[in-house]
N, C-alpha and C positions, 0 to 999 in steps of 0.2 A: 553224410561228415559235415565235422565241424571246423570252423577255421580260428585259431587264434595267434592273437599278433600283439605281439610285446615292443618295445621302446628300448631303445637303448638308453644306457645308467651312465653316471660318473660316479664313482667312490670312492670316498675319503674324505674330497673336497680339503685337502688341506691337513687339518688337525686330525678329523674324526676316523683316522686310520680303522677299517673294519667294522665299523659300528654307524657309518654315515652316509648316504648315498643320495642321489636326485636322479629322477625317470626324467629323459626330454626328446623330443621332437626329433632330434637331429638323422635317426636310424629307427628301422623298424626289421624285428626278424617275423616272421609268419611261418606257421606249422599249421596243414591239413593233414586230419586226426580221421579214421575209419577202425569203429571197435567190430570186432566180431567174433565168432568163435574163437574155442580153445585159450591157449597161453602163451603171452610170449610178447615181443617189441621187435617188430621189424622198422627200420628208420632207413629213411635214404635220405641227404643231403643235396642242394642243388649248388653248383661252385662249390666251396670248400667243403671236402669232406673228411672229417676227423676219424673217420676210423670205426670197427666191430664198437673197441670199448672207448663209450662218448657221451656229452654229458646228458644227453636225449635217455638215453637207455640204462644207466644208471640209476637217474631220477624217477622214471618209471618203477623201477626194484624199487626206490626205497619208499614210495608211495601206495605200491602193491603190499609191501610189508606192513607198513603201517596202517593201511585198511584191509589188511587179512582178505583181498582177492585176489585172482589172476583174471585179467582179459587178453583176447587175443586183437593187439593193437597193429596199424601199419597206419609210421609219420615220415611226411614229406614236410622237410624242413627247408622253408628258402630264406636264408639268413641274408638279410638287407645291411645288416649291419659290420664294418669292418670286422677283419680275426685278427685277433692279437693286437688289438690297438689300447686296449683299457677301456674299452667302451663297453663291456658286459655282453659282448656277443653271445657266447656259452649260455650262460645265463637265460638273457632271453629268449633263447631258441627253445630250452630245457620247461620252459616256463609255460611260452606258449604251447607248446605242445600239450605238458599238465592241464594246462586252461582251458582248450580246446578238449580234453579227453572227461573230463569229469561232466562238461554238457553235453558230450556226445553217449558219453553213458549215462545219466542224470542223474547223475550224485551230487551230493551236499557237500563239501569237504572245509573243512575251518580254513581259512586261508595260509596259517599258519602251518598246515601238514605239507600243504605243495609249493611253498616257500621253504621251508624244510627238506623234502625231497628234493626239488631243485636245489638247492644250497649242496646235500650231499653228492648230486649229481656233476659238481664245479669241479670236485677231487680228480676226475678224469682228466680237466684240462688245467687242474692248479695245484694237483699235490696232496690238496688237503681241503675238507669244506670248507668254504664261508656262503656266508648268507647275505651281505649288503647289497649285490648287482638285484641278487633274486628275489628278494625284497621291493626293490625297488622295481623294477621291470612287471611284478606280481599287480602290488598297491599303487604306482604311480604316483606323483608327487614326490617328497622328501619325506625320507625314512629313516628312522634310529632304531640301533638293537640296542633293545634296553635288559635282555638276557640271553641267555647262549642255554642255559638247562635249567628250564626248558625254553623254548626259541620262544622269545616275546618280540614287536615291532609294533611301536607308535609311527603315526604316519599325520605329517603336514601337509599342508597345499598353499604352499606360498608362490605370489606372484614374483619369477624372478628371469631376467633377461639373459640367456648367457652366448657366448660364441664359442664353439667348440671348433678347437684345429685337430687337422688329423695329417700328419706328417707318412708318405709313403717312404718308409725304410725296411729294410730286410728284418723279417720275424728274428725275436733274441729266440734260440733253443729254447723249451721250459721257460717261457718269458717269467710269469708270473712264479714260479717257484725260486729261481734266480734272483731277482727283484725282493722276494721277501729273504735269502738267506744273507742278501748286504746288510739288513738293519741292526741297529744297535743291539746287543745284550742285554745293556744295562747303560742308563739314562740317569745322572746326577738330578737329586732332587730338585736343587730352585730350575734347573729344568723343567722337572716333570710340572712342578707349580704352577708356571710360565704353559707351559700346554695344555695344562687342564682347564685354566682361565680361557684360551682359544676353542676349547670345545664344546664350553658353558657358551661361550658368546656365538659360539655355530649354530647350536641345537636351539637356543634365543633369539636367534635372528631368524632360522626358520620355523620358529612356529609363532614369529610376530610378524613376519613376511619384510622384513629389515634388511634389503640390504647391507647396508653399513654394517650394522653386526656381523651380518653371515663374511664381510668381507675381513674383517676383524678373527673369525674364525680360521679363514682361508691360510693364514698366514702359521708356518709349522717350520719347527729347526731341527724336526729327528727322523721323520722318515721322510722326507723329499730331501733333508740334506744327503739322506747317505743314497735316493736313489736318481738325483739329478745329472748328477756326475756320466751316469750310462745312459742319458736320454737324448741322442742325437738334436741338435739344433734347439733345444728346452730352454737354455739361457737367455739366449738371442728373443726366442718368440715370445720369452715371457716379458723382457725390458720392453719389448717394443711394444706390446698388447699395453702395460703399464703406463707408458708412455702417451698413446695413444689415447687414452684417456677409462681403461681397465678398472673396476674398482678393487680385484682383487685375480690371481691368474693362480692355477695349481696342475699339477697333474692329475689324469682323470685314472683316476686308479694305479695301477703300474706304468703307465703311460702303454705310448710314447705319444699318445695324443692328451690336449692340454684344455680344461676349461677356463675359460674367463668370464668371470662377473661385469657386466658393464648397466650402465643407466638403456636406456632405446634409446635417448638419443646418439648415443656415442659406437654403438653397436655395428653400424656400417663401418667407422673409420680403423675400430678394434679388429676386426676380420681383415679387414686390410691389411693392417699393421702385422697381422699375423702371418698373411700370405706371405709379404716380404720380407720376415725376416725368414721363413725358410727357403725363401726364394735365394737370399743370400749367402745361406748355408747350404745352396745347391741341391736342394732337395724337394721334390716336388710334393703338392702339398693339398688339402683341403679346407674350408674352414666353410660353417655355417651359422646362422645366428639361430637358435633355436629358442623354445620356450619350453616353460614344465610338461608332462605329458600325464595323460592317465596311462595306469598299469592296465595288461592284459585280463586281470579280473574285474574292470570296469569300475566307475565312479564309486567311492568307500560311501 
């Protein structure tokens, strides 16, 4: 039996919608995998059970099809990442399981094939495939999706300190799908130009490990502007975090969790400010100081 371990992730980081994510050590998902005879996947989940049609089972189906194989696989997922909180829990569970499987089966698999399989598995939770969380969970560091067909990913190893705030609010039904449906269908050209400059700053900052550039890229007037009104406590948590010294604040994925970029010297103050903001909103919350993490596939 092999154990796969994948970190939580924060996708988008403001302007990098669907193409940028960072892996961090706030939380982890683990998968215990054994390979036997036969063909098929039996998946069990400790804690939250997503049902028989889940990210892990779909990801294995895609991986088997890509490799032209089928094996008998038993998976037990112990997901320590809060579910439906915008922290990549479904992608991490699939990546943890797939990474354990390829090691247990003694297979050499291109990481892009594994990421694509896990990203297609995300359709079980989100309604459509997406690859940013899966890439971050698999490769660690910061990832940028540079092509969807064929899938290609660039990985960076920035040294960043983050505060991850996780409010305990009732999960929105079909959250990721619902949060995609509120996005604007048309963006005016001047807005597009401003947004492209932010994406450029975000990627350059991650490549150079420059928190100030990353912070510039975490500003967003397109996706977050549409989503923020639907996220309980976000505006107050963002304001308090910035007042306490955060360099930038963004929704983590589709939320409701937030991710604040901080200097090490202000991390505790920002964490406390985020908790205070949620408390004033009447929302129980957890906030953690986090660092950039390695992925399930190990060091690049």
